[in-house]
VOMAR-946740 format. One line per field, with one value per residue (C-alpha): residue in three letters; x, y, z. Coordinates in pm, whole numbers, plus 50000, padded with zeros to 5 digits. Each point is the difference from the previous one (the first is absolute). Last residue first. Layout:
<nodes>
residuo: [Ala, ...];
c1: [X, ...];
c2: [Y, ...];
c3: [Z, ...];
</nodes>
This chain:
<nodes>
residuo: [Ile, Ala, Ala, Ala, Ile, Asn, Lys, Lys, Ser, Asn, Lys, Glu, Ser, Leu, Asp, Ile, Lys, Glu, Ile, Leu, Leu, Ala, Pro, Asn, Glu, Tyr, Arg, Leu, Gln, Glu, Leu, Gln, Glu, Ile, Asp, Arg, Ser, Leu, Leu, Leu, Val, Arg, Ser, Thr, Ile, Cys, Leu, Leu, Lys, Gly, Leu, Glu, Ser, Gly, Ile, Gly, Arg, Ser, Ala, Gly, Thr, Ile, Ile, Ile, Asn, Lys, Met];
c1: [17154, 50183, 49735, 49726, 50201, 50048, 49627, 49924, 50257, 49837, 49832, 50309, 49981, 50111, 50344, 50160, 50357, 50009, 50208, 50022, 50203, 50195, 50315, 50047, 50264, 49985, 49621, 50003, 50235, 49773, 49703, 50191, 50078, 49640, 49855, 49633, 49932, 49877, 50163, 49885, 50061, 49991, 49969, 50200, 50327, 49853, 49791, 50289, 50159, 49660, 49907, 50322, 49933, 49642, 50078, 50247, 50120, 49924, 49689, 49728, 49776, 50055, 49865, 50012, 49969, 49987, 50190];
c2: [66535, 49690, 49775, 50180, 49967, 49630, 49953, 50178, 49784, 49675, 49937, 50064, 50244, 50284, 49845, 50159, 50029, 50270, 50313, 50292, 50297, 50209, 49796, 50174, 49850, 49664, 50028, 50042, 49703, 49790, 50095, 49889, 49663, 49964, 50017, 49910, 50356, 50210, 50318, 50125, 50372, 50193, 50364, 50324, 49890, 49660, 50167, 50070, 49656, 49831, 50206, 49894, 49633, 50013, 50205, 49748, 49705, 49772, 50191, 49797, 50097, 50316, 50029, 50336, 50076, 50369, 50156];
c3: [63704, 49886, 50150, 49809, 49679, 50059, 50065, 49673, 49820, 50106, 49665, 49789, 49706, 50227, 50039, 50305, 50126, 50266, 50038, 50242, 49879, 50253, 49927, 49662, 49769, 50179, 49997, 49621, 49962, 50222, 49782, 49689, 50158, 50120, 49648, 50057, 50117, 50291, 50131, 50341, 50052, 50328, 49905, 49963, 49838, 49917, 49729, 49763, 50009, 49978, 49695, 49829, 50075, 49880, 49688, 49866, 50202, 50294, 50101, 49836, 50291, 50202, 50354, 50179, 50371, 50087, 50290];
</nodes>
């Protein structure tokens, strides 16, 4: 099984891509909008979500911890 990380995944192409890819892969969706990510996970429990702001200095450590 592949592991896929999608940034900016709370809406648009990122969220739709996550929905499609989680059928065959483990998908981690990253976004600043945790409420929208939680809604996506409610609709599809196979999705993994994490609140991340890539403009913050510690975001790389947060991503590593999420993985």
